[in-house]
C-alpha positions, 0 to 999 in steps of 0.5 A: 500500500502506498500513499500519495503525498498531500498536495502542496500549497503551490499545486493547490494555488495552480488548481485555483487559477485553473478554476478561475480561468473556467468560471461558472459563468462560462460553464453556464453560458455553454449551450449544453453544459452537462454534455460538455467534455469532462476535460473542459471542467476544472480538475485535479489529478484524480477528478473533474468537478463543477457546481450544479448548473443554474436552476432549482436546488439539485437535491438528489439524483438517480440514473438520468433523473434529478429531484430539485426545489426552489422556494415554493416548487419541486421539480424533476429533471430527466437529463441530469439537471440539464433541464427541468420540468414545470414542477408543482407547487410545494409551499415551503420547499426550502424546508425539504431535508430528505428526497429519494428517487426510487428505481421504480420511478416514485419520488419520496421527499420530506420537510419537517415532520411531513413526508410525501410521495409522487407516483407520476413524475411530480404531476401530483404528490400525496402524504406518505402513510406513516406506521410505527414498529407495531403497524399502528398509525404513526403521528409526529408530535405536536411541537411547542413551537410550530416553527420548529416541528422537528426534522423527522426525515433528514439524512446525511447519506445519499444512498438509501435504497437497496435490492433485498430479496428482489425488492427495493427497500428504502431504509434510512435514519434521521439526522435530528436534534441539530436544526428544526426542533427536537425530534425522536431518533428513528430508523425508517423503511419502506417496501412499497415504493415509498407509499408506506413508511414504517419505523424499523427501530425507535430509539429511547427518550433522550432527556437532553433533547426534549422539545422545548421549542428551540431548534435543537431541543434541550433538558426541559420540555416534552420527552420524545422517542420510545419510552420502553427503549433504554438505548438513546442517541442524539441522531443517526449518522448512517444506515447501510446494507450488507448483501453478504449477510442480508443484514443492515447496520446503523451508527449513531452519535454523539455524546457521553451522557449519565444515562449512557453513550449516544454512539452506537452501532446496531445490526438489524435483520428484516423478515419480509414474510413477517414484516418484522425487524430484529436489532442488536446493539453491537457497540456502544462507545465514547465520542472520541473513538472510531465508532463515532462515524458515518459513511458505512459501505459494504464491498465484497462482504467487508465493511468500510467506514470513516470516523469523526471522533472528537474530544481530547487527544489522542483522536481515534480517527481514520478510514477503516475496514474489517469483516463485519463480525470484527466490528466490536474488535478494534484490534482486527480493524485495518486503517486504510487512511487517516485524514487527521480531521473529523470526517463522517461522510463517504461513498464507495462505487466502482472501486472509488472511495470518495469522502469529505472533510467537515469544514468546521473542524478542518483547515481545508476550505472544501476538503475532498478525500479520494482513493481511485483504487479501493484504498491502495493510494490516497489523495486529499484536495482543497477546493478553495474556490468554494470557500468553507464548505462541508461535503455531505450526502454523497449520491451514487454516480448518475448516468454520466458518471458524476457523483453528487455532493452537498456543499454545506455551510457549517455542516448542516445548512444547505449552500451549494451542490458539487458534482465530481467525476473520477478520472479513474472511471474514464480511464477504465471505460477506454 
């Protein structure tokens, strides 16, 4: 295994100059910007990159389709964001915190405590049927402050669907209790194209994130969550599926509380015939360990993840892999790379590992981590021209080979959308 040296300051300045020569205005002026040869976009040694074309906020993608929104409308593109349909009115569309385009064509999207599905390419949409873990109707709580209803469905991951036994399953956990009001932490799932969404796992009532009307909750107010579950967390960082085991894994954050740790790894199995889940907590640990993490991926039966451990030095951080059975045993983990700073978003596709730095915890402005060869070599790049941004919510490549990534101000507030096309993919195609 060899590691490429982190790019030097001089090299990064050169990249910035090259990017300045090809302004976004120039890209926007092109007759067909997405169809333009990738070589005409700014690039590093490992990838081309660009911001999304001008238009609605480009929130999710799949194949050649993209879902977007403006202030009061939601939109569908059939050509990777090149053009957008007329859309449909959706008041408060800027509050959308979740969207997913399903293989069968349905589009699921959520804002605050509401979740919707369109089955006709956004000609119409309707509320999703919500069910609790026992199959009863699930009703979000009545917020103390209507302006902060809770972010019931927000996720940090861009990959939320998997083929399980020939059925596409939508499974994700909510990243809550940061913005938008106190929220119960839940893992959700759907097996019917998003028309019905049920709770796969409900975490317990965390006394530190009660609904007191504030954006992040606090120690007073209404308790939220499952009163019968002693396992508490702040929110869910990631849910992923391992087809080799037919099992799902989830990781949570963040703190160490008198009531117990909030950082957990869970393993869950789903019985489709009975429509039942079985979950087991396999790790509960401190915040300054590799288990405070995200970006879980499974490749050839092995599990890969990236850590945002924080606390007093020494930090237990890095990009790790192991056999799933060895997750609780750090001695059997292999560290593939250590970016030195907090990172908790990562995707792996076609041998490319792509991750990003949290701008709030890194000297990088917009830090991108990449391995084009499944961890044999690594490089880091600072895309300074975008300012202080955190790459979050990595979507699988679209039909033209571009990954989609949120560039967020801080680590949660929407700002820009970055598209990245690995050069290794182009080389492999030739």
